[in-house]
Structures are given as C-alpha cells and as structure tokens.
Wavefront OBJ file of the C-alpha trace (Angstrom):
o trace
v 80.874 -44.949 20.747
v 80.049 -46.108 16.836
v 77.782 -48.760 16.731
v 79.741 -51.742 14.855
v 78.693 -53.353 11.574
v 78.620 -56.817 12.190
v 78.641 -59.237 8.919
v 76.109 -61.880 9.225
v 77.025 -64.867 6.647
v 73.589 -65.528 4.083
v 72.681 -68.840 3.022
v 71.165 -69.701 -0.582
v 67.574 -71.145 -0.438
v 66.600 -73.122 -3.114
v 63.266 -73.391 -4.192
v 61.683 -77.166 -4.169
v 58.410 -76.366 -6.328
v 55.897 -73.283 -7.135
v 56.802 -71.075 -10.198
v 60.602 -71.090 -9.902
v 61.491 -74.745 -8.910
v 65.614 -74.907 -8.297
v 65.619 -70.954 -8.289
v 68.188 -69.908 -5.630
v 67.695 -66.819 -3.022
v 69.976 -65.240 -0.796
v 68.568 -64.818 2.695
v 69.529 -65.178 6.656
v 66.783 -65.675 9.490
v 65.708 -62.372 10.514
v 66.664 -63.621 14.155
v 70.221 -62.714 13.411
v 69.193 -59.195 12.271
v 66.981 -58.526 15.122
v 69.781 -59.783 17.540
v 72.508 -57.812 16.356
v 70.404 -54.650 16.243
v 69.098 -55.232 19.721
v 72.600 -55.757 21.117
v 73.872 -52.244 19.497
v 75.069 -53.131 16.425
v 74.274 -52.839 12.970
v 73.415 -55.943 10.830
v 75.015 -56.652 7.567
v 74.103 -59.792 5.300
v 76.854 -60.875 3.328
v 75.503 -63.240 0.606
v 78.035 -65.902 -1.114
v 80.434 -65.168 -3.720
v 83.348 -67.204 -5.383
v 85.971 -64.267 -6.250
v 88.301 -64.312 -3.344
v 89.360 -60.586 -3.812
v 85.520 -59.199 -3.270
v 85.539 -61.827 -0.484
v 88.420 -60.136 1.145
v 86.798 -56.602 0.617
v 83.582 -57.589 2.477
v 85.512 -58.860 5.500
v 87.591 -55.703 5.540
v 84.220 -53.904 5.733
v 82.326 -54.873 9.046
v 83.890 -54.937 12.071
v 83.152 -58.333 13.112
v 81.471 -61.718 11.712
v 78.598 -63.910 12.723
v 78.992 -67.145 10.674
v 75.045 -68.528 10.591
v 73.917 -71.940 10.923
v 72.462 -74.095 8.162
v 73.201 -77.057 5.806
v 75.271 -79.812 6.921
v 79.381 -79.654 6.425
v 80.551 -81.640 3.375
v 82.316 -84.663 5.544
v 85.025 -84.643 2.305
v 86.283 -81.405 4.237
v 87.332 -83.143 6.851
v 88.580 -86.676 4.925
v 85.251 -88.804 5.545
v 82.630 -90.224 3.663
v 79.206 -89.435 4.075
v 77.237 -91.734 6.255
v 73.130 -92.546 5.700
v 72.261 -89.761 7.915
v 74.074 -87.186 5.881
v 71.848 -84.089 5.225
v 71.552 -81.788 2.795
v 74.823 -80.284 1.616
v 75.899 -76.679 0.058
v 79.428 -76.905 -1.804
v 78.894 -73.203 -2.261
v 78.025 -72.218 0.953
v 81.225 -74.533 2.406
v 83.620 -73.040 0.011
v 82.807 -69.173 0.755
v 82.527 -70.083 4.888
v 86.019 -71.660 4.582
v 87.532 -68.376 2.660
v 85.702 -66.067 5.287
v 87.206 -67.553 7.882
v 90.642 -67.888 6.775
v 90.668 -64.005 5.680
v 88.733 -63.005 8.910
v 91.601 -64.450 11.155
v 94.511 -62.648 8.637
v 92.385 -59.505 9.768
v 91.917 -60.436 13.149
v 88.255 -59.840 12.929
v 86.175 -61.128 15.961
v 83.645 -64.052 14.805
v 80.738 -65.701 16.515
v 79.544 -69.344 14.749
v 76.295 -70.251 14.973
v 75.366 -74.204 14.980
v 76.812 -74.590 11.662
v 78.844 -71.990 12.095
v 80.776 -73.916 15.165
v 81.072 -76.759 12.983
v 82.914 -74.912 10.006
v 84.806 -72.998 11.907
v 86.259 -76.390 13.455
v 86.440 -78.479 10.010
v 87.811 -75.105 7.888
v 91.199 -75.409 10.435
v 92.044 -79.164 10.389
v 89.235 -80.887 12.907
v 86.723 -83.294 12.476
v 82.714 -83.752 13.205
v 80.394 -86.469 13.964
v 78.367 -86.796 10.944
v 75.520 -87.818 13.619
v 75.177 -87.536 17.005
v 74.210 -91.755 16.871
v 77.705 -92.077 15.924
v 78.401 -90.946 19.620
v 78.493 -93.534 21.805
v 77.819 -91.729 25.211
v 75.534 -89.574 23.532
v 71.424 -89.688 25.193
v 70.298 -86.185 24.942
v 67.838 -84.916 21.850
v 70.043 -82.651 20.289
v 67.225 -81.271 17.364
v 64.296 -80.520 19.705
v 60.188 -81.014 18.966
v 59.234 -77.380 20.033
v 59.398 -73.689 19.356
v 63.035 -72.143 18.447
v 62.662 -69.739 21.414
v 62.387 -72.932 23.737
v 65.452 -73.783 25.734
v 65.718 -77.906 25.550
v 68.951 -79.121 27.479
v 71.558 -78.030 29.461
v 74.882 -76.967 28.618
v 77.714 -76.736 31.364
v 80.329 -74.032 30.606
v 83.951 -74.524 31.290
v 85.807 -71.974 34.315
v 88.391 -69.643 32.828
v 87.061 -69.244 29.109
v 85.485 -66.435 27.626
v 82.373 -68.067 27.341
v 82.327 -68.590 30.915
v 82.664 -64.886 31.386
v 79.756 -64.315 29.240
v 77.551 -66.955 30.506
v 78.417 -68.268 33.687
v 78.604 -71.851 34.595
v 75.453 -73.037 33.388
v 72.943 -72.053 30.600
v 69.719 -73.893 28.823
v 69.947 -73.870 25.361
v 67.678 -74.453 22.281
v 69.241 -77.379 19.834
v 68.920 -77.890 16.296
v 71.971 -80.156 15.185
v 72.832 -83.524 14.355
v 76.370 -83.226 13.303
v 78.760 -82.651 16.084
v 82.257 -81.603 16.956
v 84.871 -84.803 17.023
v 88.557 -83.875 17.303
v 88.944 -80.431 17.704
v 91.265 -77.786 15.502
v 94.359 -76.928 16.713
v 94.389 -73.704 18.560
v 91.095 -73.955 19.863
v 89.552 -75.260 23.133
v 86.386 -76.581 24.556
v 84.553 -74.017 26.159
v 81.258 -75.869 26.732
v 79.560 -79.491 26.530
v 76.049 -80.729 26.991
v 75.674 -83.603 29.983
v 76.410 -85.991 27.735
v 79.455 -84.853 26.469
v 78.728 -83.574 23.286
v 80.611 -80.324 22.768
v 78.636 -77.360 22.186
v 81.063 -74.245 22.373
v 84.415 -73.736 21.689
v 87.063 -70.690 21.188
v 90.293 -69.669 20.175
v 92.818 -69.085 22.158
v 94.003 -65.716 20.750
v 91.695 -63.058 19.894
v 87.719 -63.265 20.445
v 86.570 -66.573 17.837
v 83.882 -68.572 19.839
v 81.645 -70.872 18.237
v 78.140 -72.354 19.831
v 76.313 -75.212 19.138
v 72.931 -73.974 19.553
v 70.881 -70.942 18.196
v 71.288 -68.102 20.144
v 69.334 -65.770 17.884
v 66.558 -67.823 18.455
v 66.232 -66.899 22.025
v 68.013 -63.648 22.588
v 64.461 -61.579 22.707
v 63.554 -63.377 25.871
v 66.695 -64.787 27.183
v 69.058 -61.859 28.328
v 71.932 -64.585 28.361
v 71.988 -65.017 24.807
v 71.494 -61.576 23.839
v 74.857 -60.832 26.083
v 76.648 -63.056 23.053
v 75.866 -60.502 20.760
v 76.847 -57.483 22.704
v 79.878 -59.147 23.765
v 80.860 -59.346 20.031
v 79.879 -55.991 19.809
v 81.822 -54.946 22.928
v 84.926 -56.530 21.273
v 84.444 -54.323 18.183
v 85.019 -51.365 20.340
v 87.641 -52.704 22.247
v 89.564 -52.893 18.577
v 88.746 -49.471 17.713
v 90.792 -47.640 20.910
l 1 2 3 4 5 6 7 8 9 10 11 12 13 14 15 16 17 18 19 20 21 22 23 24 25 26 27 28 29 30 31 32 33 34 35 36 37 38 39 40 41 42 43 44 45 46 47 48 49 50 51 52 53 54 55 56 57 58 59 60 61 62 63 64 65 66 67 68 69 70 71 72 73 74 75 76 77 78 79 80 81 82 83 84 85 86 87 88 89 90 91 92 93 94 95 96 97 98 99 100 101 102 103 104 105 106 107 108 109 110 111 112 113 114 115 116 117 118 119 120 121 122 123 124 125 126 127 128 129 130 131 132 133 134 135 136 137 138 139 140 141 142 143 144 145 146 147 148 149 150 151 152 153 154 155 156 157 158 159 160 161 162 163 164 165 166 167 168 169 170 171 172 173 174 175 176 177 178 179 180 181 182 183 184 185 186 187 188 189 190 191 192 193 194 195 196 197 198 199 200 201 202 203 204 205 206 207 208 209 210 211 212 213 214 215 216 217 218 219 220 221 222 223 224 225 226 227 228 229 230 231 232 233 234 235 236 237 238 239 240 241 242 243
C-alpha cells in the first residue's frame, strides 16, 4: 500500500515586531505534520498563492487535503457585517481556501477541515456562521479553553449513522479553541456532532469523504487514539481511491 500525499493548507504568519515588522511567513503548526506522519501519510504543506491554475496543480498533486485552523473567516463572505468580537482577518487565506475547496470537490479529493477549516468549508459553499458564540442564546460551554492544547475540555456527542460516528463512536472528549461557530448549514452537508449546549461541532458532506470538525484533533493525536483515527481514516480514503 502506497503512502498517500496529504496536503495541509498553510497560513500566513505576520510578524508583529522584531527585526522585520509586518513580514509574512508561510507556516503550519507542526502537530498537523506529525499527525499525518503517525497516521501513515506523507505530509505536504501547501502555501497560499493566488493563481487559479497553480492552485489546481497543487490540489491535483496531493491525494487528500487538511484545511487547517487559523484566522477568523470574514463575515462579508456570507453576507454579514463584522461585530465587535470579530478577530483578525486574512483575506488571502479566505480567497485561497475557497478556491481550494471548490477545486478539491471537483476532483473528488477527501477533505478533513479543522476548526477554521470546518467554518470556511461551510461558508465557501453557502452556509453562514455565528461570529461569536456569545450570539448563540443556548450556548453556555467555554469554547475557548484555558489549558494545554492536548487537554480535552468538553464533551461532543456524535450523530448515529454518520461517517464520523463510524470513526469516533457516540461520544468524544475534545479540546476547544474557537469563538465562531456554524449557524446555517451549507447545502449538501449534515450535522454529525454537537456539544451539549447545541453548538455544532462537526459536519460532513453526504457524498464522498468531506468532514469538518470544530476542535483540533492534531493537537491531541499523539495521546488520544480516537483523534489519530481521524487522520488514519483520511489516509484510508486515499487508498480506496487508488483501487
């Protein structure tokens, strides 16, 4: 069995001080790289670019995609104005992710969206977001934890009959580092997990293997076998495509 090439969407790190204030660096958190390697894939970081044909070549080259976490999704994408709690925006990342998602769907590539990755999947395909969990009347859980990244902070209940249920079972304990959340679901997706306060924690597309999770499994995968199973399943889907 060949090891599949897993493209991990990168970010822009903008220096805030030091010798090069405002300087942009391409990067991705190393947990993504290590999780893919532990799961049996070959990690490949995809930097942000603008040319459509070059992006298409990037996506054609890899066997599957991980849409990594990062900055807030711009609410203008889904037709809303920013509220006071709006975080830092990166238009380059939004534009790149949207192109990547649409190309990957055309090419039928497996996708795992993580945190922001879930949010931009939903927004890129016609869904909307709560710009802050304080806007969700029923929400009472702390969704931006104050503890180590590998520590689980709340319960997520998984919906029976979903792909995610087959991977994780009916309940999982996750970390949590977000303040935006899904509001209206994009067409073609279904909810596959929720927190106990009703906040949507995972979605999946009905066709193919397209899953988004609101937590950060890559930060827990070295200690939690269920989190590593998400990456193993992504790789398994690649090998199915080869047959």
